[in-house]
C-alpha positions as CSV (number, residue, x, y, z in Angstrom):
1,M,4.7,17.4,-91.7
2,A,7.3,16.0,-89.6
3,E,9.6,16.1,-92.5
4,S,9.0,19.8,-93.2
5,N,9.7,20.6,-89.5
6,G,13.0,19.0,-89.6
7,N,14.0,21.0,-92.8
8,D,13.1,24.2,-91.1
9,L,15.3,23.4,-88.1
10,N,18.1,22.5,-90.4
11,L,17.8,25.8,-92.3
12,E,17.7,27.8,-89.1
13,R,21.1,26.3,-88.0
14,I,22.6,27.0,-91.4
15,L,21.4,30.6,-91.3
16,Q,22.7,31.0,-87.6
17,T,26.1,29.7,-88.5
18,L,26.4,32.0,-91.5
19,A,25.4,35.1,-89.3
20,N,28.1,34.1,-86.8
21,F,30.7,34.1,-89.7
22,S,29.5,37.4,-91.0
23,S,29.6,39.2,-87.6
24,A,33.2,38.0,-86.8
25,P,35.0,40.7,-89.0
26,N,32.9,43.4,-87.3
27,V,34.0,42.2,-83.7
28,A,37.5,42.2,-84.7
29,Q,37.3,45.7,-86.2
30,Q,35.6,47.1,-83.0
31,D,38.4,45.5,-80.9
32,Q,41.0,47.3,-83.1
33,Q,39.2,50.6,-82.8
34,A,39.0,50.1,-79.0
35,A,42.7,49.4,-78.8
36,A,43.6,52.6,-80.8
37,P,44.7,55.6,-78.7
38,V,42.0,58.2,-78.1
39,H,42.7,62.0,-78.4
40,P,42.2,63.6,-74.9
41,I,40.1,66.5,-76.1
42,T,38.0,65.1,-79.1
43,S,37.7,61.6,-77.8
44,E,38.5,60.3,-81.3
45,P,40.9,57.7,-82.1
46,Y,44.5,59.1,-82.4
47,S,46.9,57.7,-84.9
48,L,50.6,58.3,-85.0
49,P,52.1,60.2,-88.1
50,Q,53.3,58.1,-90.9
51,A,56.8,59.5,-90.8
52,Y,57.3,59.0,-87.1
53,Q,56.1,55.3,-87.5
54,S,58.5,54.6,-90.2
55,N,61.4,56.2,-88.4
56,Q,60.5,54.2,-85.2
57,A,60.4,51.0,-87.1
58,S,63.9,51.6,-88.8
59,L,65.8,52.7,-85.6
60,P,66.8,50.2,-83.0
61,Y,65.5,50.7,-79.4
62,D,68.0,52.6,-77.3
63,P,66.7,53.0,-73.6
64,S,69.1,55.8,-73.1
65,V,67.5,57.9,-75.7
66,V,64.2,59.5,-74.9
67,Q,61.6,58.5,-77.5
68,D,59.9,61.8,-77.6
69,P,59.2,63.6,-81.0
70,R,59.3,66.9,-79.5
71,L,62.9,66.5,-78.4
72,Q,64.3,65.3,-81.7
73,N,65.4,68.9,-82.9
74,R,67.1,69.8,-79.6
75,P,70.8,69.5,-79.2
76,A,72.1,66.6,-77.1
77,P,72.8,67.6,-73.5
78,Q,76.5,68.4,-72.9
79,H,78.5,67.6,-69.8
80,R,79.2,70.6,-67.8
81,E,82.4,70.6,-65.8
82,P,82.5,72.6,-62.5
83,P,84.0,75.9,-62.7
84,P,87.7,76.1,-61.8
85,R,88.5,77.0,-58.3
86,P,90.2,80.4,-57.8
87,Q,93.8,79.8,-57.1
88,S,95.2,81.0,-53.8
89,S,97.2,84.1,-53.9
90,A,101.0,83.4,-53.4
91,S,101.8,83.8,-49.8
92,T,104.2,86.5,-48.8
93,P,107.6,85.2,-47.9
94,V,108.1,84.7,-44.2
95,I,111.0,86.8,-42.8
96,D,113.3,85.2,-40.5
97,P,113.6,87.0,-37.2
98,A,117.3,86.0,-37.0
99,T,118.0,88.2,-40.0
100,I,116.2,91.4,-38.9
101,T,118.6,94.1,-37.8
102,E,116.5,97.2,-38.4
103,W,113.8,98.7,-36.1
104,K,111.0,99.1,-38.6
105,H,111.2,95.6,-39.9
106,G,111.2,94.4,-36.1
107,I,108.1,96.3,-35.4
108,R,106.2,94.7,-38.5
109,C,107.4,91.3,-37.4
110,V,106.0,91.7,-33.9
111,S,102.6,92.9,-35.3
112,K,102.5,89.7,-37.4
113,L,103.4,87.6,-34.6
114,A,100.6,89.0,-32.3
115,A,98.2,88.5,-35.0
116,Q,99.2,84.9,-35.9
117,N,100.0,83.5,-32.6
118,P,97.1,83.5,-30.1
119,N,99.6,82.7,-27.2
120,F,102.1,85.4,-28.1
121,V,100.6,88.2,-25.9
122,S,100.0,86.0,-22.9
123,S,103.6,84.7,-23.1
124,I,105.0,88.2,-23.3
125,Q,102.9,89.2,-20.2
126,K,104.0,86.2,-18.3
127,L,107.6,87.2,-18.9
128,M,106.8,90.7,-17.7
129,R,105.2,89.4,-14.5
130,E,108.3,87.2,-13.9
131,Q,110.6,90.1,-14.3
132,Q,108.6,92.4,-12.0
133,R,108.5,89.7,-9.3
134,Y,112.3,89.5,-9.6
135,V,112.8,93.1,-9.4
136,R,110.5,93.5,-6.3
137,D,112.5,90.7,-4.6
138,W,115.9,92.4,-5.3
139,E,114.8,95.8,-4.2
140,G,113.1,94.2,-1.0
141,G,116.3,92.4,-0.4
142,R,118.4,95.5,-0.6
143,R,116.1,97.4,1.8
144,L,116.2,94.5,4.2
145,R,120.0,94.5,4.1
146,I,120.1,98.4,4.9
147,E,117.7,97.9,7.8
148,E,119.9,95.0,9.2
149,Q,122.9,97.3,8.9
150,A,121.2,100.0,10.8
151,T,120.2,97.5,13.5
152,K,123.7,96.2,13.9
153,R,125.1,99.7,14.1
154,E,122.8,100.7,16.8
155,N,123.5,97.5,18.8
156,E,127.1,98.0,18.4
157,R,126.8,101.7,19.7
158,A,124.9,100.6,22.8
159,S,127.6,97.9,23.5
160,R,130.4,100.5,23.1
161,A,128.5,102.9,25.5
162,A,128.3,100.1,28.2
163,I,131.9,99.3,27.8
164,S,132.9,103.0,28.2
165,I,130.9,103.4,31.4
166,S,132.8,100.5,33.0
167,G,136.1,102.4,32.4
168,I,137.3,100.2,29.7
169,L,138.7,102.0,26.6
170,P,136.4,101.2,23.7
171,Q,138.0,100.0,20.5
172,E,137.4,101.3,17.1
173,P,133.7,100.6,15.9
174,F,133.4,97.6,13.7
175,R,130.2,99.0,11.9
176,T,132.0,101.6,9.7
177,P,130.5,103.2,6.6
178,D,133.1,101.4,4.5
179,V,132.1,98.1,5.9
180,E,128.5,98.7,5.2
181,Q,129.2,100.0,1.7
182,E,131.2,96.9,1.1
183,E,128.3,94.7,2.2
184,L,125.9,96.5,-0.1
185,K,128.4,96.2,-3.0
186,Q,128.5,92.4,-2.5
187,F,124.7,92.3,-2.5
188,D,124.4,94.4,-5.7
189,E,126.8,92.2,-7.4
190,K,124.8,89.1,-6.5
191,V,121.7,90.9,-7.9
192,Y,123.4,91.9,-11.1
193,R,124.6,88.1,-11.6
194,A,120.9,87.1,-11.2
195,C,119.7,89.9,-13.5
196,C,122.2,88.5,-16.1
197,Q,120.8,85.0,-15.8
198,M,117.2,86.3,-15.9
199,F,118.0,88.4,-19.1
200,E,119.6,85.4,-20.8
201,S,116.6,83.2,-19.9
202,H,114.1,85.9,-21.1
203,S,116.1,86.3,-24.3
204,A,115.9,82.6,-25.1
205,K,112.2,82.7,-24.5
206,L,111.8,85.8,-26.7
207,K,113.9,84.1,-29.3
208,S,111.7,81.1,-29.4
209,L,108.6,83.4,-29.8
210,G,110.3,84.9,-32.7
211,V,110.7,88.3,-31.4
212,P,113.4,90.4,-33.4
213,F,116.8,91.4,-32.1
214,F,116.9,88.3,-29.8
215,G,118.8,85.5,-31.5
216,V,120.4,87.4,-34.5
217,R,122.7,85.4,-36.6
218,N,126.2,85.6,-35.5
219,D,127.3,86.3,-39.1
220,L,125.3,89.5,-38.9
221,I,126.9,90.8,-35.7
222,M,130.1,93.0,-36.1
223,A,132.8,92.6,-33.6
224,G,133.6,95.8,-31.8
225,D,132.0,99.3,-32.4
226,T,132.9,99.4,-36.2
227,K,130.5,101.8,-37.9
228,L,128.9,100.8,-41.2
229,A,128.7,103.6,-43.7
230,S,125.5,102.3,-45.1
231,S,123.8,102.3,-41.7
232,T,125.0,105.6,-40.2
233,E,125.3,107.9,-43.1
234,T,123.1,106.9,-46.0
235,G,120.8,104.5,-43.9
236,P,120.7,100.7,-43.7
237,T,121.1,98.6,-46.7
238,E,117.8,96.7,-47.1
239,S,117.7,93.4,-49.0
240,S,114.9,92.0,-51.1
241,T,113.5,90.1,-48.0
242,G,112.9,93.1,-46.1
243,T,116.1,92.9,-43.7
244,S,118.9,94.9,-43.3
245,G,122.7,94.3,-43.3
246,K,125.0,93.7,-40.4
247,I,124.8,95.3,-37.1
248,T,127.3,96.2,-34.2
249,K,126.9,94.6,-30.8
250,R,126.3,98.2,-29.2
251,R,123.4,98.8,-31.6
252,L,121.9,95.3,-31.2
253,L,121.8,95.9,-27.4
254,E,120.1,99.3,-27.9
255,L,117.5,97.6,-30.2
256,Q,116.9,94.9,-27.6
257,R,116.2,97.6,-25.0
258,E,114.0,99.4,-27.1
259,M,112.1,96.2,-28.0
260,L,111.7,95.4,-24.3
261,K,110.3,98.9,-23.8
262,Y,108.0,98.6,-26.9
263,L,106.7,95.2,-25.7
264,M,105.9,96.6,-22.2
265,D,104.1,99.6,-23.7
266,M,102.1,97.5,-26.1
267,Y,101.2,94.5,-23.9
268,G,101.9,95.5,-20.4
269,E,99.1,94.7,-17.9
């Protein structure tokens, strides 16, 4: 009896061992099915196409290439260069104020100066205020000189009257109209010299600001009052730069006066 029980135990162990060997392939197959991708909708194992698998096996791996079958037929992205910047238009040639000898070109130049230089108008107004102050001083000085002459004349008349009462024959009066006129003439000459100095100073400042007709080149100024046929009969000859030809000193002085009047009308306070 004991011998039969031992045989049964050995038989059960053998059968159990065979059962373990027979179930091992099934477990491996289940692991393979669990590792296979599952379709997101049908929940069934999803296998890649055979053609794609063969292509992926034959091509080396390139991390810069997107491994997506949907992008295989699309063209490779091309590098796009930025659009070219628009070329700036050629700037108009700058006209040298020292070559302008015609009024219309001078007006255009002043308009450009006022638009481009923010300090142009204020500088012109400063010169105007300075000129007005000088003129007031000169006019006030002349009036004061005339009042002093009148006071001296009255004092001399009173002195002569006192001398005549004492019986002394009075001499000729010292304060004669000719003497007073000579004094005023000397004062006017002094004012004229100061006015010339002011004009030269203001002309230099206007030249530095670029105002036309102040600082014209010497080779464009004609000596004397020689008339140009091109400027008096047929009109001034204009060059390609927008300037005209030579000019006489008298005409240049006229243009300077006209320019001063124009600046006062345009920018006067």
